[in-house]
C-alpha positions as CSV (number, residue, x, y, z in Angstrom):
1,M,12.4,-20.6,104.7
2,P,11.2,-22.4,101.6
3,V,10.2,-26.0,102.4
4,G,12.7,-28.7,101.3
5,I,15.6,-26.4,100.7
6,I,17.2,-25.9,104.2
7,G,18.6,-29.1,105.7
8,V,18.1,-30.2,109.2
9,R,21.8,-30.1,110.4
10,P,22.7,-26.8,112.0
11,P,25.6,-24.9,110.4
12,I,29.0,-24.9,112.0
13,S,29.5,-21.8,114.1
14,P,31.6,-19.0,112.6
15,I,33.4,-18.9,116.0
16,V,34.6,-22.5,115.5
17,I,35.8,-21.8,112.0
18,T,37.6,-18.6,113.0
19,T,39.3,-20.4,116.0
20,L,40.5,-23.2,113.8
21,L,41.9,-20.9,111.2
22,T,43.5,-18.7,113.8
23,L,45.3,-21.8,115.2
24,L,46.5,-22.6,111.7
25,I,47.8,-19.1,111.2
26,A,49.6,-19.3,114.5
27,A,51.2,-22.6,113.5
28,L,52.4,-21.1,110.2
29,W,53.8,-18.1,112.0
30,S,55.8,-20.4,114.3
31,L,57.4,-22.0,111.3
32,F,57.8,-18.9,109.1
33,P,57.8,-15.8,111.2
34,H,57.4,-13.3,108.4
35,P,55.0,-10.2,108.4
36,L,53.6,-11.4,105.0
37,I,52.3,-14.5,106.7
38,A,50.0,-12.5,108.9
39,L,48.8,-10.2,106.0
40,V,48.1,-13.0,103.6
41,A,46.5,-15.2,106.3
42,G,44.3,-12.3,107.4
43,I,43.1,-11.7,103.8
44,A,42.6,-15.4,103.2
45,L,40.6,-15.7,106.5
46,L,38.3,-12.8,105.5
47,G,37.9,-14.3,102.0
48,L,37.1,-17.7,103.3
49,L,34.5,-16.4,105.7
50,L,32.9,-14.4,102.9
51,V,32.8,-17.5,100.7
52,I,31.3,-19.6,103.4
53,H,28.7,-17.1,104.6
54,S,27.8,-15.4,101.3
55,P,27.5,-18.2,98.7
56,V,25.0,-16.3,96.6
57,W,27.3,-13.2,96.3
58,V,30.2,-15.4,95.3
59,G,28.3,-17.4,92.7
60,L,26.7,-14.3,91.1
61,L,29.9,-12.4,91.0
62,F,31.5,-15.3,89.2
63,I,28.7,-15.2,86.7
64,A,29.2,-11.4,86.3
65,F,33.0,-11.7,85.6
66,S,32.7,-14.8,83.4
67,F,29.8,-13.7,81.3
68,F,30.2,-10.0,81.2
69,R,34.0,-10.2,81.1
70,L,34.4,-7.4,83.5
71,H,38.2,-8.0,83.8
72,E,38.3,-7.3,80.0
73,V,35.9,-4.4,80.1
74,F,38.1,-2.9,82.8
75,P,41.7,-4.1,81.9
76,Q,43.0,-2.8,85.2
77,L,41.4,-5.8,86.9
78,Y,42.9,-8.4,84.5
79,S,46.0,-9.2,86.5
80,F,44.1,-10.0,89.7
81,R,42.7,-13.2,88.2
82,I,39.3,-12.5,89.8
83,P,37.4,-15.1,87.7
84,L,39.7,-17.8,88.9
85,L,39.4,-16.8,92.5
86,L,35.6,-16.6,92.3
87,A,35.5,-20.0,90.6
88,L,37.5,-21.5,93.5
89,G,35.3,-19.7,96.0
90,T,32.1,-20.9,94.3
91,L,33.3,-24.6,94.3
92,T,34.3,-24.2,98.0
93,T,31.0,-22.7,99.1
94,I,29.0,-25.3,97.2
95,G,30.9,-28.2,98.7
96,W,30.8,-26.7,102.2
97,H,27.1,-26.0,102.2
98,T,26.2,-29.2,100.4
99,L,28.4,-31.7,102.3
100,V,29.1,-30.1,105.6
101,T,26.4,-27.7,106.8
102,R,23.7,-29.3,104.6
103,N,22.2,-25.8,104.1
104,I,21.9,-26.5,100.4
105,T,19.8,-29.5,99.4
106,P,20.1,-30.4,95.7
107,Y,16.9,-31.1,93.9
108,N,16.0,-32.0,90.3
109,S,13.4,-30.7,87.8
110,R,12.5,-31.4,84.2
111,E,14.6,-28.5,83.0
112,L,17.7,-29.6,84.9
113,S,17.2,-33.2,83.7
114,A,17.0,-31.9,80.1
115,F,20.1,-29.8,80.7
116,G,21.9,-32.9,82.1
117,I,21.1,-34.9,79.0
118,F,22.3,-32.2,76.7
119,F,25.5,-31.7,78.7
120,L,26.1,-35.5,78.5
121,L,25.6,-35.5,74.8
122,V,28.1,-32.6,74.3
123,T,30.6,-34.4,76.5
124,I,30.3,-37.6,74.6
125,G,30.7,-35.7,71.4
126,L,34.2,-34.7,72.5
127,L,35.4,-38.2,71.7
128,F,34.3,-37.9,68.1
129,A,35.2,-34.2,67.5
130,G,37.2,-33.4,64.3
131,N,39.5,-31.2,66.2
132,R,39.5,-33.0,69.6
133,P,42.0,-30.7,71.4
134,E,40.0,-27.6,70.6
135,A,36.8,-29.3,71.7
136,I,38.3,-30.5,75.0
137,S,39.9,-27.1,75.5
138,Y,36.6,-25.2,75.2
139,W,34.8,-27.8,77.3
140,S,37.3,-27.6,80.2
141,A,37.7,-23.8,80.0
142,T,34.1,-22.8,79.6
143,F,31.4,-25.4,79.2
144,V,32.1,-27.4,82.3
145,K,31.9,-24.1,84.3
146,I,28.6,-23.5,82.8
147,G,27.5,-27.0,83.8
148,I,28.5,-26.5,87.4
149,M,27.1,-23.0,87.8
150,T,23.8,-23.9,86.2
151,L,23.2,-26.4,89.0
152,A,24.8,-24.1,91.6
153,L,22.5,-21.1,90.8
154,A,19.4,-23.2,90.7
155,W,20.2,-24.5,94.2
156,L,21.7,-21.3,95.7
157,L,18.9,-18.9,94.8
158,R,16.2,-19.7,97.3
159,E,15.0,-16.5,99.0
160,L,13.5,-13.1,98.0
161,D,16.7,-11.4,99.0
162,H,18.6,-13.6,96.6
163,F,16.3,-12.6,93.7
164,R,16.6,-9.0,94.7
165,F,20.4,-9.1,94.7
166,T,20.3,-10.9,91.3
167,L,18.2,-8.2,89.7
168,R,20.4,-5.4,91.1
169,L,23.7,-7.1,90.2
170,L,22.7,-8.0,86.6
171,T,21.3,-4.5,86.0
172,T,24.3,-2.7,87.5
173,T,26.8,-4.8,85.6
174,G,24.9,-4.3,82.4
175,L,25.0,-0.6,83.0
176,A,28.8,-0.6,83.4
177,V,29.3,-2.6,80.2
178,G,26.8,-0.4,78.3
179,L,28.6,2.8,79.4
180,V,32.0,1.5,78.3
181,T,30.4,0.6,75.0
182,L,29.1,4.1,74.4
183,Y,32.4,5.6,75.5
184,N,34.2,3.5,72.9
185,K,31.7,4.5,70.3
186,M,32.0,8.2,71.0
187,N,35.8,8.0,71.0
188,G,36.2,5.7,68.0
189,I,37.9,2.9,70.1
190,G,37.9,-0.6,68.6
191,L,35.5,0.1,65.8
192,V,34.8,-2.7,63.2
193,E,34.0,-1.7,59.6
194,G,34.4,1.9,60.7
195,T,31.1,2.1,62.6
196,R,30.4,-1.0,64.7
197,V,31.6,-0.7,68.3
198,T,33.5,-3.3,70.3
199,I,35.2,-3.7,73.7
200,G,38.7,-5.1,74.3
201,R,39.4,-5.9,70.7
202,S,43.1,-5.0,71.1
203,I,43.5,-7.5,73.8
204,G,41.6,-10.3,72.1
205,S,38.5,-10.1,74.2
206,V,35.4,-12.1,73.1
207,L,33.6,-8.7,73.3
208,G,35.8,-7.6,70.4
209,D,33.2,-9.0,68.1
210,P,30.2,-6.6,67.8
211,N,27.7,-9.5,67.6
212,D,29.1,-11.1,70.8
213,L,29.0,-7.7,72.5
214,A,25.4,-7.2,71.5
215,L,24.6,-10.6,73.0
216,V,26.2,-9.6,76.3
217,L,24.4,-6.3,76.4
218,L,21.0,-7.9,75.5
219,F,21.1,-10.3,78.5
220,P,20.7,-7.7,81.3
221,L,18.1,-5.6,79.3
222,S,15.2,-7.8,80.3
223,F,16.1,-7.5,84.0
224,A,16.7,-3.7,83.7
225,L,13.2,-3.3,82.2
226,A,11.8,-5.5,84.9
227,L,13.2,-3.1,87.6
228,W,11.8,-0.1,85.8
229,L,8.3,-1.4,85.0
230,T,7.5,-3.3,88.2
231,R,5.5,-1.3,90.7
232,G,6.2,-1.7,94.4
233,L,10.0,-1.6,94.1
234,Q,12.0,1.3,95.6
235,W,12.2,4.5,93.6
236,W,15.9,4.3,93.1
237,E,15.6,0.7,91.8
238,R,13.1,1.7,89.2
239,G,15.3,4.7,88.3
240,L,18.3,2.4,87.9
241,G,16.2,0.2,85.7
242,L,15.2,3.1,83.5
243,V,18.7,4.5,83.1
244,T,20.2,1.1,82.4
245,S,17.5,0.2,79.9
246,I,18.2,3.4,77.9
247,T,21.9,2.8,78.1
248,L,21.7,-0.8,77.0
249,V,19.4,-0.1,74.1
250,S,21.7,2.7,72.9
251,A,24.8,0.5,73.3
252,I,23.1,-2.4,71.3
253,I,22.2,0.1,68.6
254,A,25.9,1.1,68.4
255,T,26.9,-2.5,67.7
256,Q,24.7,-2.5,64.6
257,S,23.8,-6.1,65.2
258,R,20.6,-7.3,63.6
259,G,20.3,-10.1,66.1
260,G,20.6,-7.5,68.9
261,L,17.8,-5.4,67.4
262,L,15.6,-8.5,67.1
263,G,16.3,-9.3,70.7
264,I,15.3,-5.8,71.8
265,A,12.0,-6.1,70.0
266,A,11.3,-9.5,71.5
267,I,12.1,-8.4,75.0
268,C,10.0,-5.3,74.8
269,G,7.2,-7.3,73.1
270,I,6.9,-9.5,76.2
271,Y,6.4,-6.5,78.5
272,G,4.0,-5.1,76.0
273,I,1.9,-8.2,75.9
274,Y,1.3,-8.0,79.7
275,R,0.6,-4.3,79.7
276,I,-1.1,-3.4,76.3
277,H,-4.4,-5.2,75.9
278,S,-5.0,-4.2,72.3
279,K,-3.0,-6.6,70.1
280,L,-3.5,-4.3,67.1
281,L,-2.0,-1.4,69.0
282,L,0.9,-3.6,70.2
283,G,1.6,-4.7,66.7
284,G,1.6,-1.1,65.4
285,I,4.0,0.0,68.1
286,G,6.2,-3.0,67.4
287,L,6.5,-2.2,63.7
288,V,7.2,1.5,64.3
289,G,9.7,0.6,67.0
290,M,11.6,-1.9,64.8
291,L,11.8,0.6,62.0
292,G,13.0,3.3,64.4
293,L,15.7,0.9,65.8
294,Y,16.8,0.0,62.3
295,L,17.2,3.6,61.3
296,L,18.9,4.6,64.5
297,A,21.4,1.7,64.2
298,G,22.4,2.8,60.7
299,I,22.6,-0.7,59.5
300,G,22.0,0.5,56.0
301,G,25.4,2.2,56.2
302,R,27.3,-0.9,57.3
303,Q,30.1,-2.0,55.1
304,S,28.7,-5.5,55.3
305,G,25.0,-5.9,55.2
306,G,24.3,-2.3,54.2
307,V,22.2,-0.8,51.5
308,A,25.2,-0.4,49.2
309,E,25.1,-4.1,48.5
310,S,22.5,-5.1,46.0
311,G,20.3,-8.2,46.3
312,I,21.0,-10.4,49.2
313,D,23.8,-8.5,51.0
314,Q,27.2,-10.0,51.8
315,S,26.4,-10.5,55.5
316,A,23.1,-12.3,54.8
317,M,24.7,-14.5,52.1
318,G,27.6,-15.4,54.4
319,R,25.0,-16.6,57.0
320,L,23.2,-18.7,54.4
321,H,26.5,-20.3,53.4
322,A,27.3,-20.9,57.1
323,W,23.9,-22.5,57.7
324,E,24.3,-24.7,54.7
325,A,27.7,-25.8,56.0
326,A,26.1,-26.6,59.4
327,I,23.4,-28.8,57.8
328,G,26.2,-30.6,55.9
329,M,28.2,-31.2,59.1
330,A,25.1,-32.6,60.9
331,T,24.2,-34.8,57.9
332,D,27.6,-36.4,57.9
333,N,27.6,-36.7,61.7
334,P,23.9,-37.0,62.7
335,L,24.5,-38.5,66.2
336,T,27.4,-36.3,67.5
337,G,28.0,-33.5,65.1
338,V,31.6,-32.3,64.4
339,G,32.2,-31.5,68.1
340,L,32.1,-28.7,70.5
341,N,33.6,-25.4,69.2
342,N,34.5,-27.2,65.9
343,F,32.3,-25.4,63.4
344,Y,34.9,-22.9,62.5
345,Y,37.6,-25.5,61.9
346,N,35.3,-27.6,59.7
347,Y,33.9,-24.8,57.7
348,F,36.3,-25.3,54.8
349,Y,35.2,-28.9,54.2
350,Y,31.5,-28.1,54.2
351,S,31.1,-24.5,52.8
352,P,29.3,-24.3,49.5
353,S,31.2,-21.1,48.7
354,W,34.8,-20.8,50.0
355,D,36.2,-17.3,50.1
356,G,39.5,-18.1,51.6
357,L,38.4,-17.7,55.2
358,N,36.6,-19.8,57.8
359,H,33.5,-18.2,59.3
360,A,31.4,-18.4,62.4
361,V,27.9,-19.9,62.2
362,H,26.1,-16.8,63.5
363,S,23.1,-18.8,64.6
364,T,22.4,-20.6,67.9
365,W,20.2,-23.3,66.3
366,F,22.5,-24.1,63.4
367,G,25.5,-23.9,65.7
368,V,24.1,-26.6,68.0
369,L,23.0,-28.7,65.0
370,A,26.5,-28.6,63.5
371,E,28.4,-29.3,66.7
372,T,26.1,-31.9,68.4
373,G,24.2,-33.3,65.5
374,F,20.4,-33.9,65.1
375,V,20.2,-35.7,68.5
376,G,21.9,-32.8,70.2
377,L,19.6,-30.2,68.6
378,I,16.5,-32.2,69.7
379,A,17.9,-32.3,73.3
380,F,18.7,-28.5,73.2
381,V,15.3,-27.5,71.8
382,T,13.6,-29.7,74.4
383,M,15.6,-28.0,77.1
384,V,14.7,-24.5,75.9
385,T,11.0,-25.5,75.4
386,L,10.7,-26.9,78.9
387,T,12.4,-23.8,80.4
388,L,10.0,-21.5,78.5
389,R,6.9,-23.4,79.6
390,S,8.1,-23.4,83.2
391,S,8.8,-19.6,83.0
392,I,5.4,-18.8,81.5
393,T,3.7,-20.9,84.2
394,T,5.6,-19.2,86.9
395,V,4.7,-15.7,85.6
396,H,1.0,-16.8,85.5
397,K,1.1,-18.1,89.0
398,V,2.8,-15.0,90.4
399,Q,0.5,-12.6,88.6
400,H,-2.7,-14.5,89.6
401,A,-1.9,-15.1,93.2
402,A,-4.8,-14.7,95.7
403,S,-2.7,-12.1,97.5
404,P,-0.3,-9.6,95.9
405,S,3.1,-11.2,95.2
406,P,6.3,-9.5,96.3
407,P,7.6,-7.0,93.6
408,E,11.0,-8.7,93.5
409,L,9.3,-12.0,92.6
410,R,7.2,-10.4,89.9
411,A,10.2,-8.6,88.5
412,I,12.5,-11.7,88.4
413,S,9.9,-13.9,86.9
414,E,8.8,-11.5,84.1
415,G,12.4,-10.5,83.4
416,N,13.4,-14.1,83.1
417,L,10.6,-14.9,80.6
418,A,11.5,-11.8,78.6
419,G,15.1,-12.9,78.5
420,L,14.2,-16.3,77.3
421,V,12.1,-15.0,74.5
422,G,14.8,-12.6,73.6
423,F,17.3,-15.5,73.5
424,C,15.1,-17.5,71.2
425,I,14.5,-14.7,68.7
426,S,18.0,-13.2,68.7
427,G,19.5,-16.7,68.5
428,T,18.6,-16.6,64.8
429,F,21.6,-14.3,64.2
430,L,23.7,-14.7,67.4
431,T,25.7,-17.8,68.4
432,Q,24.5,-18.5,72.0
433,G,24.3,-22.3,72.2
434,F,27.4,-22.9,74.3
435,T,27.6,-19.6,76.1
436,W,26.2,-18.4,79.4
437,P,22.8,-16.7,78.7
438,I,20.4,-19.6,78.2
439,Y,21.9,-21.6,81.1
440,I,21.7,-18.6,83.5
441,L,18.1,-18.1,82.4
442,L,17.4,-21.8,82.9
443,A,18.9,-21.8,86.4
444,L,16.9,-18.7,87.3
445,S,13.7,-20.2,85.9
446,V,14.2,-23.4,88.0
447,A,15.0,-21.4,91.2
448,V,12.0,-19.1,90.9
449,A,9.6,-21.9,90.0
450,H,10.9,-23.9,93.0
451,Y,10.5,-20.9,95.3
452,V,6.9,-20.3,94.1
453,K,6.1,-23.9,94.6
454,S,7.6,-24.1,98.0
455,V,6.3,-20.9,99.6
456,H,2.7,-21.6,100.5
457,S,2.2,-18.1,101.9
458,L,1.7,-16.8,98.4
459,N,-1.7,-18.5,98.3
460,L,-1.4,-19.1,94.5
461,T,-4.6,-19.9,92.7
């Protein structure tokens, strides 16, 4: 096991846990002798044992449902409240293994410290938010979960098997969402502007916006490509990576999101840098690839941002107005911004061109600037920069080890770096500052770096 991660106290035996729970069930049965007691208790017992003994599974499944919105992609799952159950399971397993068994030893890093500072600034900003109830609502419903799970993932992922499962789960989940996206496109379900595909628009899903859907599809692409391009993995894993990569690229094209296309180019560029030695050839392939993606996406035929609009198109002009509004919000509130999730509600007061509707910022960097001020933006950029530097260093160490590194480690490290670069580039047009991707990538970067540092058997040079 990696040094410094597993504590010295031995875990409580499963037999002890099962015995205690069985006695509890017997006591309940004596008080309420109903068949449902045995059924519910049996299911609860199995669930509790799974939570305690498979913390990585529970944590990653919570990420899958929370970020990929699987219960909205597949509405049949909606009534089961799976994200809530997984959230409770995650908190239970973290508390159990941190406080009772000591199997998880928390540790710190520069990236986690930077994240903690940014999280604190966002939290303080709640007190000064223009629409305080909206800021508190988003913080309690989403951002505090991101904060907890960022630390949890960094501490939970500590073995090669964990990284292998992460790669498989993210790739498989991305494939599922990509297939539903293509199905909706082919059947004309939930189309925006007549051509741009969405998921769950009729039920108010966050995937009902094509740009947000492109963001969700973009995240697993870097890991799918890692599975496909990493030698040494099993043949079916590489096949899964190839099929998923094709599906995700096709699905992102169907959203007609310019930020999504930039993200594809950035992710593919990272893999090209490590595999194509001629920079001239790489640049030529990149230009041809971007042109091909643009033509395949049919962005010129979009109702907003298409070639039918002369000069700076409506979509681009709307972004410029939104960015001007973001600068105005930060200028008036340089220390705290207008508050978490408050850009939309303050747009009217700062927009240089009011068209009767509030608009989203459509930029990670300007979104963070508007809602946390200049101080928050500095903290956020610092956090992203430290994570990028750590990821680049990890990839270098893994690729230049004295002995060949495990393929899972090479795949997760390179996939994580590609995802970070894709986030930075696509963030120009996609609002990702307070959503899951960057924080999952940060947690993965910390976990992989900690593993590489801890396992001396790699003989890194």
